[in-house]
C-alpha positions in Angstrom: 23.8 153.2 127.6 20.9 151.3 125.8 21.8 152.1 122.6 18.8 150.1 120.8 16.3 152.1 122.9 18.0 155.3 122.2 18.2 154.7 118.3 14.4 154.0 118.2 13.7 157.3 120.4 16.0 159.2 117.8 14.0 157.9 115.0 10.2 158.5 116.2 9.9 162.0 117.6 13.1 162.5 119.2 13.3 164.9 122.0 16.6 167.0 123.0 17.0 168.9 125.9 19.5 171.6 124.8 21.8 173.9 127.2 23.6 176.7 126.2 26.1 178.7 128.2 28.9 179.9 126.1 28.9 183.6 127.1 26.5 185.7 129.2 22.8 183.8 128.4 21.9 180.9 130.4 19.3 179.1 128.1 17.5 175.6 128.0 15.1 174.4 125.4 13.2 171.2 124.4 13.2 170.5 120.7 11.4 167.8 118.9 12.7 166.4 115.7 15.3 169.1 115.4 12.7 171.6 113.9 10.1 172.0 116.4 10.6 174.3 119.7 8.5 173.0 122.5 10.5 175.4 124.9 13.2 178.0 124.7 14.0 179.5 128.1 16.8 182.4 128.1 18.0 184.3 131.0 20.3 187.3 130.1 22.9 188.8 131.9 23.1 192.1 130.1 21.9 194.3 133.1 25.0 192.7 135.3 27.8 193.2 132.4 26.4 196.5 131.5 28.4 198.3 134.3 31.5 197.1 132.9 31.0 197.7 129.2 31.3 194.2 128.4 31.1 190.3 129.7 33.2 189.7 132.8 33.9 186.0 132.3 34.0 185.1 136.2 30.7 187.0 137.2 29.0 185.1 133.8 30.4 181.8 135.0 28.7 182.5 138.6 25.5 183.6 137.3 25.2 180.4 135.0 25.8 178.3 138.4 22.8 180.2 139.9 20.3 179.9 137.4 21.0 176.9 135.3 18.7 174.6 137.2 15.8 176.9 137.5 16.4 177.5 133.5 16.4 173.5 132.9 13.4 172.9 135.0 11.3 175.9 133.4 12.2 174.5 130.1 11.2 170.9 130.7 7.8 172.2 132.4 6.9 174.4 129.6 7.6 171.6 126.9 4.8 169.6 128.4 7.3 166.4 128.9 9.4 165.0 131.7 13.1 164.6 131.8 12.3 160.9 131.3 10.8 161.5 128.0 14.2 163.1 126.5 16.0 161.4 123.9 19.3 163.0 124.2 20.9 166.1 126.3 22.9 168.5 123.9 25.1 171.4 125.2 27.3 173.8 123.7 31.0 172.3 123.7 32.7 175.5 122.3 33.8 178.0 121.2 33.0 180.3 124.2 34.2 181.3 127.5 35.7 178.3 129.2 34.2 178.8 132.6 30.8 179.3 131.3 31.0 176.4 129.0 31.8 174.3 131.8 28.7 174.9 133.8 26.4 173.8 131.2 28.6 170.8 130.3 28.6 169.5 133.8 25.0 169.7 134.0 24.5 168.0 130.9 26.8 165.2 131.9 25.1 164.7 135.0 21.7 164.5 133.2 22.9 162.1 130.3 24.4 159.9 133.0 21.3 159.8 135.4 19.0 159.2 132.3 21.3 157.1 130.3 20.5 158.8 127.2 23.2 160.1 124.8 25.2 163.3 125.4 25.9 165.6 122.3 28.5 168.5 122.5 27.5 171.0 120.1 29.4 173.5 118.0 28.1 177.1 118.9 28.5 178.3 115.5 26.7 175.2 113.9 23.9 176.2 116.4 23.5 179.7 115.1 23.6 178.4 111.4 21.1 175.7 112.1 18.8 178.2 114.1 17.5 178.7 110.4 16.2 175.0 110.2 13.7 176.1 113.0 11.9 178.5 110.7 13.2 177.4 107.2 13.7 174.7 104.9 17.5 174.6 104.3 18.9 173.7 100.8 22.4 172.6 100.0 24.8 173.8 98.9 24.5 176.6 100.9 26.6 179.5 102.3 26.2 181.1 105.9 27.1 184.6 106.7 27.8 184.4 110.5 27.9 187.8 112.6 28.2 187.9 116.1 29.9 189.3 119.3 32.9 186.9 118.8 32.7 185.6 115.2 32.5 186.9 111.8 32.7 184.1 109.2 31.7 183.0 105.8 30.8 179.3 106.1 30.1 176.9 103.1 27.8 173.8 103.6 28.1 171.3 100.8 25.8 169.2 102.2 23.8 168.8 105.5 26.1 169.3 108.6 29.4 169.7 106.4 31.1 173.0 107.2 33.7 174.7 105.4 35.1 178.0 106.3 35.9 180.3 103.4 36.4 183.5 105.1 36.6 184.9 108.7 37.7 188.1 110.4 41.6 188.8 111.0 41.0 190.8 114.0 37.8 192.2 115.5 34.4 190.5 115.0 31.5 192.5 113.8 29.9 192.6 117.1 33.0 193.5 119.0 33.5 196.4 116.6 30.1 197.7 117.2 30.7 197.4 121.0 33.9 199.4 120.9 32.6 202.0 118.6 29.4 202.3 121.0 31.8 202.6 124.1 33.7 205.6 122.2 30.3 207.3 121.6 29.7 206.6 125.2 26.5 204.6 124.2 25.3 201.7 126.7 26.3 197.9 126.5 25.6 196.3 124.1 26.4 198.7 121.6 24.8 197.0 118.4 21.3 198.0 119.1 22.2 201.6 119.9 24.5 202.0 117.0 21.6 200.5 114.4 19.3 202.9 115.9 21.3 206.3 115.6 22.2 205.1 112.0 18.6 204.9 111.0 18.0 208.5 112.5 20.8 210.1 110.4 20.2 212.2 107.4 23.8 211.7 106.1 26.7 209.6 106.8 30.2 210.7 107.8 32.5 208.7 104.9 34.7 206.1 106.3 37.0 203.6 104.7 36.1 200.0 103.7 38.7 197.3 104.4 38.5 195.1 101.2 41.8 193.2 101.7 43.1 191.3 98.9 40.9 191.1 95.8 40.4 187.6 96.1 40.0 187.4 99.9 36.7 186.4 101.7 38.2 187.7 105.2 37.0 190.4 107.1 38.9 193.3 109.1 37.1 195.8 111.3 40.1 197.1 113.4 40.9 199.9 111.2 37.4 200.8 110.8 37.4 201.2 114.5 40.4 203.3 114.5 39.1 205.7 111.8 36.1 206.2 114.0 38.1 206.9 117.1 40.1 209.5 114.8 36.9 211.3 113.8 35.6 211.5 117.3 39.2 212.7 118.6 39.5 215.3 116.0 36.2 216.7 116.9 37.1 216.9 120.4 40.2 218.6 119.7 38.9 221.3 117.5 35.8 221.9 119.8 33.6 221.0 117.1 30.1 219.6 117.4 30.0 215.7 116.4 26.9 214.6 114.6 27.2 210.9 116.2 24.1 209.8 114.4 26.0 210.6 111.1 29.2 208.9 112.5 27.2 205.8 113.4 25.5 205.8 110.0 29.0 206.0 108.3 30.4 203.3 110.4 27.5 200.9 109.8 27.4 201.5 105.8 31.0 200.6 105.9 30.5 197.5 107.8 27.3 196.6 105.9 28.8 197.1 102.4 31.7 194.8 103.1 29.6 192.2 104.5 27.1 191.9 101.8 29.7 192.5 98.9 31.7 189.5 100.2 28.7 187.2 101.1 27.3 187.8 97.3 30.8 187.0 95.9 31.1 183.9 98.0 27.6 182.6 97.1 28.4 183.2 93.3 31.8 181.5 93.4 30.3 178.6 95.4 27.1 178.1 93.4 25.2 178.4 96.6 21.6 177.6 96.5 20.9 180.0 99.2 22.4 182.5 101.7 22.0 182.1 105.6 22.3 185.1 108.0 23.0 184.1 111.6 24.4 185.4 114.8 23.7 188.0 117.1 24.3 190.8 114.6 21.9 189.1 112.3 19.4 191.1 114.4 20.6 194.4 112.9 18.0 196.0 110.9 20.4 197.8 108.6 22.1 194.5 107.7 18.9 192.8 107.3 17.7 195.4 105.1 20.6 195.7 102.7 21.4 191.9 102.4 17.7 191.3 101.7 17.7 194.0 98.8 20.8 192.7 97.3 19.9 189.1 97.4 16.7 189.9 96.0 18.5 192.0 93.1 21.0 188.9 92.6 18.0 186.5 92.7 19.6 184.5 95.8 17.0 183.2 98.4 18.0 184.7 101.8 17.1 182.7 105.0 17.4 184.8 108.3 15.8 183.7 111.6 13.6 185.8 113.7 15.4 188.0 116.1 14.8 185.7 119.0 16.7 182.9 117.3 19.6 185.2 116.4 21.1 185.8 119.9 22.3 183.2 122.0 19.6 180.4 122.7 19.3 176.8 123.4 17.1 176.0 120.7 19.6 176.4 118.1 22.1 174.1 120.1 19.1 171.6 120.0 18.7 172.0 115.9 22.3 171.3 115.3 22.7 168.5 117.8 19.6 166.8 116.1 22.2 166.3 113.0 24.2 163.9 115.1 21.6 162.4 116.9 20.1 161.0 113.9 23.4 159.5 112.9 24.2 158.1 116.0 27.0 160.5 116.5 27.1 161.2 120.2 29.7 162.5 122.6 31.7 160.4 125.2 31.2 161.6 128.8 35.0 162.7 129.0 34.0 165.7 126.8 35.9 168.9 127.8 34.9 172.5 127.3 36.9 173.6 123.9 37.1 177.4 123.7 38.8 177.0 120.5 36.5 174.4 118.9 37.0 174.2 115.0 33.7 174.1 113.3 35.0 172.2 110.7 36.1 169.4 113.1 32.5 169.3 114.4 31.0 168.4 110.6 29.3 165.2 110.4 31.4 162.0 110.1 
């Protein structure tokens, strides 16, 4: 590759074509200077997977193959630039479904090789965190609360691009717990938005337990809460009693939110973080946004939350995170492999 030319482009108005295919959204975006979205095209597969009550990996991979070329072409067209104008190609390297990841990686490698520009393998969670960079000015040190279908983590950033995971789920992720509870209530997939809506409609909440774990732990556990919800449902059915589903949804959501908010605020205080970032697909949850906003305001902690369109999986967030590597000349070799268990801390800037 022409490294001298690449470095110049990276400094002067860098354009990154980013690809995201980690799960069930096929997305391509063009980002300028890591902060400006010129295009962000997302093709969702929700309608396909809804019949199965969850993502079917093989189907997800096939749908990515069918759509990725069209999505890339649309993203380039909407950006107003051409492929030859790109400074780098970014792609989600992991974590995610290995077959789905490979579709994006193969496309990204092909483009990087053909255009003779850098390839940047990008961590999916780093993307969720740096989605905030597209709409906010980030300050450090900072704490990120990552809540999605596959991840629930508290991540400290001492400086730009430096990640330390201080807490994580020991079993179900938040989004996974929402989906399982929704399935038990016979609500459509994905379950999060439906539980959120029901909870907002309830006049009262059915009391449910909180999993605090050890007193000094920032980890999470939601499998016991899920079991408690199932117990309430089964008890009502065995007794032939009416189940107030809205009240149960509110009880479940309040339990989840209280633990997330309390642990996040405690982590912010313990690490002297200057702000709290909310990120991931569950960050679109209205109940969580409201409760965290109120608590942060009371504690005097600045809260950064991206718009809902940047909370779910999208390529713009991958481009924002990849820019951290591009401007430091830390790009990826073309023999890069998909890494379903990719470590966020390993991806940190050198």
